Each structure stands twice: as structure tokens, then as C-alpha cells.
N, C-alpha and C positions, 0 to 999 in steps of 0.2 A: 532574661535577654530575649527580644523578639527575633524569631527565625522564620523562614518559609514554612517549616513544619508547624511551628506554633501558630502562625497565622492561618494555615490550612485548617487546623483543628478548631480554631475559634471563628470560623466563618459564620456570619449571621444565619440562624436557622438550622445549623448542622445538628445540634443536639436533638431538636425535634425530629429531624429527618432520620436520625439514628433510632429514635423511639418508634417512628412509623415503620421502619424495617422490622423491628422486633414484633410489632403487631402483625405484619405480613407473615413473618416466620411462624408465629403461633397459629395464625388462621389457616395457613396452607400446609402445615406439617413439615416444612423444610427442616432437615436435621443435619445438613452438611453444606458448606459453602466453599467455592473456589475463589481465592483472592488472586486475580490474574492481572498480568501486565504483558507488554508486547516487546519482544527482543528486536535487535537491530535488523534481523532478517524477516521479521513479521511473525515469528512463532509466538504462540500463546504460552507464557511461562507463569510461575507463581507457586503458591502454597495453598493448602486446604485445611479447614478446621471445623470441628463440630459447631452447629449453629448456636449451642448454648454459650459459646465463646464470643458471640457477635459483639457485645459491648466492649469487651477487652480488646478485640482486634480493631474495632473502630477507633479506640483511643490510643492504643499502643502500636498497632500494626504488626506486621511480620518482619523478620530479618532474613536476608538471603545474601549470598556472596555477590559482589559486584559483577563478577564474570557471568552471572546468569543473564545479564543483558546482552551477552554475545553467545548465548546458548551453552555456556560453559564448555566451549570447544577449545581444542589445542591446535596450534599451527603445525606446519610440516617440520619445524625444528623442535617440536615438543613443548613449546611455551604456550601458556594459556593466552587466548586472544583477549586483548583489551586490558585485563587486570590479572595480576599474579595471585598466587596463593596467599600472599601476605597482605592483600588489600582488605580494607574494612568491609563491613556488611551494610548493605542498603536497608532502608526502612520503607516498607510499602503500606500506604494508608488507603482505605477504600473510598472511592468516589460514590457516596451513598446513593445518589440518584440513579446509578447504573445497576443496582441490585435487581436481579431477575431470576425466578425459578427456571430451571431447564425443562422445556416441555416434554422431552423424552425421558426425564428422570425427575419428576416433580418434587421429590424429597431433597434434591440437590439444587442449589442456586449458584449463580456466579455474580461477581462484582468486579469491575475494573478498578485498578489502583493507581495512585500517583506515587512516584518514587522520590525518596529524599536521601541525602547523605546521613550517615550515622549521627546520633545525638551527641556522642562523646568525641567526635573527630577533632583533631587539632586544627584543621583547616576547614573553614566554612561549615561548622557543625549545623545539622538540620537544614541545610540549603537544598534547593531542588537538585536532584541528580540529573546532570546534563546528558547522561547516557540513556535517559528515559525518553524514547522517541514519541510516545503518546503525550507525555507532559510537555515536551518541547513544542509540539504542534499547537497545543492549547495556548501556550505563552506567546508563540510567534503570531498566532491569529489575534490575540489580544493586543500585541504590539502594533500590528497593522491597523487595528481599529483606533487605537490611541493616536496614531500618527496621521491617518488619512480619513477616519470616519467610516471606512469600508471594511467588509469582511468577505472571505472567499466561501462560495458555495460550490459543491462538487456533486456530480452524479457519475457513478462508475458503471462500466459495462464489463462485468466479470466473467469472461469466457473461461470455460474449463471443460474437461473431457471425462466422461464416465467410461472407465475401462473394465474389461472382464477380469475375473480372478483366475489364477491357476489352481489346479486341484489342491495344492498345498496351502492355498489362501493368500499367496503373494500376488501382487498386481502383474498382469500381463501387459504387453504393449499391443493391445488389440481393443479397439473401441467397441462399444455395445451396439452401435448402429452403423449404417452406411454413411459415407461422407456426402450427403445430399443436402445442400444449403436451403434453408427455409421450407423444408419438406415436412408437411404436417404428418405424413405417415411415420416418418422417423421420429418426429416429436412425440407422436402417440406411443411409440414403443417405449419411450422413457417416461410416460405419464405417471406410472406408479411412483417412480423416484421423484418426479417433479411435484406430485401432489404431497408427498411426505415432506419435501423440502419447504414448500410453501406453507404447509400447516405449521411447521416449526417457526418459520420466518414470521408469520402473522402473530404467533404467540409471543415472539420476542420483539414486536413493534417494528418490524421491517414492512413498510407499506409497499407490497409487491404490485407492479403496474403492468408488466408485459414480459414476454420471453419468446425465444425461437430456437430452432435447431440450426447451428452454424454448419460450415462446409468441411469439417473434419470428422473423423469417426467418433461417435459418441459425444459430440461437442454441443454444449448448451450455453446460452446466455440468458440469465434471468435477471430482471432489473427491478429496482425499488426506487422510490421517489428521492430526488436530490435534496440536499440539506447543507447546513454548515459543514465545512471541511472536517472538523474534528468529530462530528456526529456521523458523517458518512464513513470515515475511517473505522470507527467502532462497528458500524453496520457491516462493512466488508469483512472485518475480522470475525464477527459473529456468523456471517453467512458461510465463511470457510469452515468454521467449527460445526455448523449445522450440516454441511455437506459431508464432512468426515463422519459424523454420527449416522447419517442416513446410509452412507456406504456400508458401515458396520452392520446396520440392521438389515440391509437388503442385498448383501453379497455383491457389492460393486466397489470400485475404487475411484474416488474423485481426484482427478489429476490436475494439478495447477502448474505443472511444468510448462514453460512457454512453448517448447517445440519438441514434442515427442515423435511426431511424424513428419517426414519430408513429402513435398509435393502437394500438400494441402495447407490451409491456413493454420497459423499458430494460435495459441491462447493469448490474446491481447487483453488489456484492461484499460480501454480508453477512458480518459478522465474528461468529462464535460464540465467546463468551469465558467464561472462568472463572478464578478465583483459586485457586491451590493452595498448600498448606503441605506440602512433601514430596510424598507421593503421596495426600494427602487433599484432596478438592475442597471448598473452603470455602463454595461457593455452595449446597451441598445443604441441604434443609430441616432445621431442628433443632427443630421443634415437631410438633403433631398434624396440621397441614395438609400433605399430601404434595406440594401444588403450590407453597406459599409458600416463597420462598427464606429461608434462615436470616438471622441478624442481620448477618453479614458481607456476604452477598449484597444485602440490602436497603440497607445503608449505601453499598455500591459503586454500586448502582443509583441511589440518591439523588444521588451525585456526578456520574454521567453526566447525569442530567436537570438538575441545577443548572448544568452547564457546556455544555449541549447546543448553544446558539447558537454558541459559539466552536468547539466540537468539529466542528460541521458544516462550518466553513471548511476544516478539515484533512482531513476524511473525504469531503467532496464538493467537490473543489478546483478545478473548472473552470467556466467559464461554462455549458458544455453540461450539467454535472451537474444544474443546476436545471430544465432541460427535463424531466427525469425527475420532479421534484416537481410541476410544473404540469400534466402530462398525467395527470390523476387517474383512479383506478379500477383501477390496476395494482399496488396494494399498496405503492406507494412511500410513505415516511413524510412527513407534513406537520405533525403536531402533536407537542409535547413530552409524550409519555405512554408508558405501558408497560402490558402486559397478558399474560394467559395465552393462548397459542395464538390471539392476535388479530393477524392479519397486517396490520391497518391502523394498528398502533401503531409507534412508532419503536424501542422495545425490546420484544422478545417473549421471555417465558420459554418457550423451545421444548422444554425437557425439564428434569426436576429437575437442578439444578446447572449449567444452561447458559442464558446470555442470548444472544439473537440481536440484535446491533446493526445496524440497517437503514439508517441515514443515511450510507451509503457506497456508492460505485459503482466501476466497473471502471477508472476513471482514478486511483484512490487510490494514494498512496505508502504501502505497508503499514508501513514503518518509522516514519513520522511518525504514522500513525493509531494504531498500538499504543502509541507513546510518549504520545500525547495521552490515550488511554483509561486508561493507567496513572495519569497525573497526576489525571485526573478522579476515578477510583475511590479513589485514595489520599486525596484531599481529602474524599470522602464518608466514608471510614473514620475519618479524623482528627476530623471534625466530627459524626460519627454522623448524617448527613443522612437525612431521611425522604423516600422517593420518592412518598409519597401513595398513595391507593388505586389498584388496577389499573383500567384502562378496559376494560369488557366490551362496549361498544357499537361500532358501525361508526363510526370516527373521522370519516369523510367526511360523515356524516349528522347528527351532533349539532350543536347550536347554542349550548350553554352548558357550563360546567364546565372541567376542566383540559384537555380535548381541544381547546379552542379557542385554546390558546396555541401559535401557529405557530412553527416553526423558521424561520431565514432562508430566503427564497425567491429570492434571487439572490446572486451572488458578492460584490457590493458591500456588501450588508447583512451578509453573513457576515464579511467582512474587518473591518468596523466592530466586530462582536461580538468578534472575536479581539483587536482592538486594545485593548479595554476589559478583557480577561480575563487577569490575571496567572498564574493557575493553568495554563491551557492554553498560554500563552506559555512557561511553564517547561519544556514538552515540546519547545520549539524554542530551546535555550539559546544564549547567546553570539551569534555571527553568524547562527545558523540562522533566527531570527525575522526579522531584517533582510533576509536573502536571500529568504526565502519571501514576505514582505510586498511587497518590491520586484517580484518576479516576478509575483505574483498581482494586485497593484495595476495593474501595467502591462497585464496580460491583460484586466482589467476595463475599463480606460480605452480600450484599443484596440477592444474590442467596442463600447463606448458611442460611439466616434467613427466607427464603420463604418456606411455606408449599405448595408442588406441588400436582398435580393430582396423581402422583406416590405414594406420602406419604399416601394419603387418601386410595388408593386401597390396599396398602401394610399393613397399620397399623390401620385402623379405627376399624376393628374387631379383634384387637390383643389379647384380653383377654375377658373372661376366655377360 
């Protein structure tokens, strides 16, 4: 019987690709391989095996509990998130083309994997596992291409902060540099870290193009060339893995928390997006106005704004994400609007043919974010949605008009918006929405039930 798993193993050219990896293993001396996938929160999960097991792993894959797609975490009631202890085990099979030795440990390699339901399951045996966010994005991108002939390309701006370590090795909440934006001297202080990061990025095929010091302590943004959404998501995940390794080597902590400091900018992860048909950018202007996106771009933009409430839940996915929105004045989006070179809007036309989607931060799962953006834009195209006029004013200072329609300002409200939105839910198909909602609902409830330092300072001496 043909299954998704069977068809995956029998892709044309896969057997030769498996043999080519064996040649690389023998040539480079790789003796250990990480078989990795990405969880609902963007963590890198998986199993490892000696390299002499490559052919067996390429054919049979590894098995792991379904709950690993939710980090194998339990909720505040003591139940496993997403899947119970009685759930079947997933099967992970390597995407052979992603095999790469790790430049910091050349005897170890990594390969991304696609996840499937167990071969012997009673229901949909060998089907794609819908809780596999990476696999979902690849399939949603392919669906967009079949239906419209277009695909999404993304370039991300991954801000993060390099923090000092405490004497015991734990991270401190203290940046390694001063909060001077675009300051070359502060950039230079981090140059040894930057050089090591870029060395590893180049070895793992991230085409690094530019970087700068942002305006928070120890905050860097290093960029690589944009590409198809699924390729960019892999690169962002690889970049995070590289930063963690460089931190271990050089006694620093790479912080991807959205808002560790108040009074300075947060760690955003702006997504620069465009839809392409072959090698043609479909967002380019098609009229006399060189700034105005063409018909395809405007409809796609209309879809983003139509579904922005629910999109925000996916692209700003943590309690801390919303600290970024409340600490105003640092160009974080607050209103459902768009504009030309207006950094106070949620979507900015940053260049002809390119939209900068800003309601996303450094905690984002890039596979879920891109899948959700595809679904929002596809709906905009199908319904020819109008995004309305661009906002040219400072969004923080206006008191009327479209700029006063706020996006969700906490995770609880965002979860409710996602619950009501079938279009964005379709970017989290099958089990994926249930796992995401369980995980994030529990996160929100745990926060609501927590007595914080602010509570103590505000209310300890409340009466008389």
C-alpha cells in the first residue's frame, strides 16, 4: 500500500543521494550524525546515531514519542502537552540534501528530518505527521504553488543579544556592550564573536550579507540572503544553533528572548516577504506609482491585515512577546496598518516588491510563521482583499482612523483571535493546532497564575 512514508523513500534520485552522503561521510571522517527536527516552539529536537548506521537510518528512520514535537513538556495540570504517554511513536526520515558536517565539530554532522505517523498505526499509517511544523511548511508552500503558480520568499532580520555570564556560568541579564545603535565601536567589541559566527555560517551555506549593532545592550543583527520560505526557516534555525555553540566556546550567552530589557528595543525578527512566480517578483509595482505594490501585492497585503489578529498569535508566540508591544516608542507594531517607509506600521513597504512584516520577534517558530503568512496572503488573493490606504502618520500619535485598530496586546487575546480564525488555523493542520493551542494556552495560564516581583512591590503593603 502506498503511503506518504513509502512515497518519500521512493523519491527519484534518493538512493543515489543516500550513496553520495556515504561518500561524504567516508571522505570527511564524520562518525556521528544528529537526526533533527523542529518542535512547536522552534526547539531543535531529535536523535543521534553513529555514522556507520547511515544507510539503515536513511531507510528505516528513527522513532520517538509524538510528544517530542511539544518538547515533551507537561502542562500545569500534570498532563503531557499534545500527546499522552499512550500515543504512538513518530518516524523521522532524513531529508538527505540537508546533510552537513558541523564546522565546530567536523566529526559530527546534522541532517533535518521529515516526520511521519508510525508504520503500524491503525489510523493513517505512514502519513505525514501534522505536528511536524517543518514538514507542514514544505507542504503548504507546495500547495500555494499548485494553486497559484507562486511561492513565498523570505528574508529574516534575526535580532538577538549577547549577554555576559555569571561566575557560576549562568546567563546574567547584562549585555556585553552599551546600547548604542549602529555604533561601530560597539560592533567592534563583539567582532570576535561575530567572526566566529560568520565562519560557521559560511561553512553551513548561509550567505552572510551584512550586520549591525542595534540599540539594546549586546544586541546584534546579522543577515543572510533571502530565499524560499522553507530554506530560510532552516537557515534561521541553523543560525540559532550556531550562536548557541559560539556562546559555549567564547563564554557568552546568545539571548533570543524578545524583551529582556525595558527602555530599549526588543529582539524582533522582521520577516521581509515577497511572492514569486518563477523568477518574477509579483509584488513589484505594475502602475505609474513606483512605490505602490501591484495588484497581487495589494491583495496579499489585504490578506495579512484581514487576519492580523490571529497571525500575531503565531508570529509573537510568547507571553514576553507582548512586552515588546507595550514598551512603545521603539518602532514595534501596535496597530493593524501598513505604510511606505513608515516604521510605526505593522507592515512596511520597505522597497519596491518587498513587504516588511514586523509583528514577529526572536522567539518565533519560522516554519509556523511562514505557513501562516502564506495562508493569509492566499486568502487575500482569492478574495481580492483591499488593504486600505497607507498610513503616513506616526501610528503612536494618531487618535482616529485605521491606525487605531490595535493588534492583540497579550497572548491570551491572541489565542482567542486564533481560535476564531479558520484561515490561520489551516496553517496549523491536523494535530498541529491542537498541540500549539495546548502549549500556548498552558503558557498563558501559568503566567496568569504566577505572583511576580511586580505584584509584590505593587500590592504587599496595599492596606490599610
